[in-house]
C-alpha positions, 0 to 999 in steps of 0.5 A: 167398264161401260154399260149399254142397253140393248134390245133383247127381244121384239116386243109382242103388245106392251114391252116389258123388262125382259125385252131388254138386256143390260150388257158392258163393253170396255169404255171407248176412247176417242180417236182422231176428229172424234169426241168422247160423250158421257151421257147425262140425260135420256128422253124416253118416247112413245115413238121408240115403241114403232122402232122395235117393229120389224118393219118399214117406217119413216126410220129404221127399226132397233136391231136385236142384239144392238143399242137402243137410242134415243135423244140425249144430252151429253157432256163432252169429257175428251175431245179430238174435234176442233168444234167441241170442246171438253166440258161443252154440252150436246144434243143428239140422237144418241146410243143407250150407253153411259159413254160413246165416241161421236165424230159430231155429226148430228150433235148441237151444242146446247147453252146451259145459261139459256135453259136448264139442260133438260128442256133441251130434250122438251120444250125447247127439244123434239117434242116442243118443235114437234108441237110448233111445228105441227101446228104451224105446218099443218094446223095452220091455226087462225085466231078464234078458232078451237083447238083440240089436243089429245094426250094433252098432258103429254110433253107434246100435247102440253106445249101444243095447248099453249101455242093454241092460247098464245094464238088466240084459240080456245083450246080443248084438252083430252086426258085420262085422269082427272088429276091431268085433266085439272092440270092442263087447266090450272098451269097450262091454261087450256079453256076445257078438258076431257077425261076420256076415261070417265066419258062414256061417248066421246063423239057427245063429249067433244061435242059438249066441250066444243060447241063451235065445233073443232077446227084443229084437232091435234092428235096424239092418240088415234083409235076411237078419240080420232073417230070421235074428233073426227065426227066433229070437224067443222068446215076446212077443219085441219087433223094433224096425226101426230101420234097413235099411243092408243094403237102402239102397242095392238098386235093386229091393225085395228078397224074403225069407222070410214073417214072418206065421207067425213072428210070430203063432206067437210073438206077436212085435211088429215095429215100424218107427219113427223117433226123430221119431216122439217128438220131446216125449220128447226132452229126458227122454232126453237128460238121462237119456243124459248122466246116464249118461254123468256115471256113466261108465255109456256111452262112445262112439266118433267117427270125425271127418273134417276139412274142408268139401269131405270131407262127400260121401266121409264120407257114402259111406264110411257104406256101406263100414263105414269109421266107428268110432261115429258119423261126424262132419265138423269143418268 
């Protein structure tokens, strides 16, 4: 039989295990033109929380009673498709199933000789590409500028900060524990850090950490941290709205400071984006990240959880900050 994980309920607030349901189905067989895939590594990411809501967004919401999906590295265990061979590994957005068939559309082959397979879900996957393209398309970093990154110990934030250093910028990271702030300085080379949980006044904390102001803010958090960052932006500053994890589990739309006058006064660009806006740029971005990895200019961390049955709990743990870098489940 084939295990699958379904969305049982649409969560109210933070997801719980009761919002997921385990089921079984007959293991599928590959038809003509198809391949049979076995899940090896499953990515769990904060943005999946938005897909649990029944509302219009940049990507279709999950349906209650149907499998969830995310980025997965899978092994081709059977192929009736001339473009794929048995034993190859592919990366794609796939359902939370141990086995599934595919016609090959949307799948990309990954080379385990060039990098560990898990890396294609992290630094060489959508998270690393998200960091790269956000800075390239919106941040437009210049040497000597100050880059501020929230969620800096996470998969996207840690890569964004390292790219900032490669570009010759001063990089300040925001995280939620002293362990994380120490890590992003010692392992990822950030110039300074802010612990938002122990800082009584984030506006002042950012001002002290960024005495020359903030030129580019890579926002993975939203909420009050974004408010504080905007108050410290320089003229012609750029704000990259990549994520808003502080708001994902809110049951009501929160209100905050009005930003219009701040944006106008300092000619600030604030732009939201999803990495899928730039699909045509994925290849060049991945190639550049791979070169930096090979040159030891970028490092990464992973939190690896074992077992298909633990996918929902690994996802929930993201909202409690239990991950160090990219959260991945080994099936």
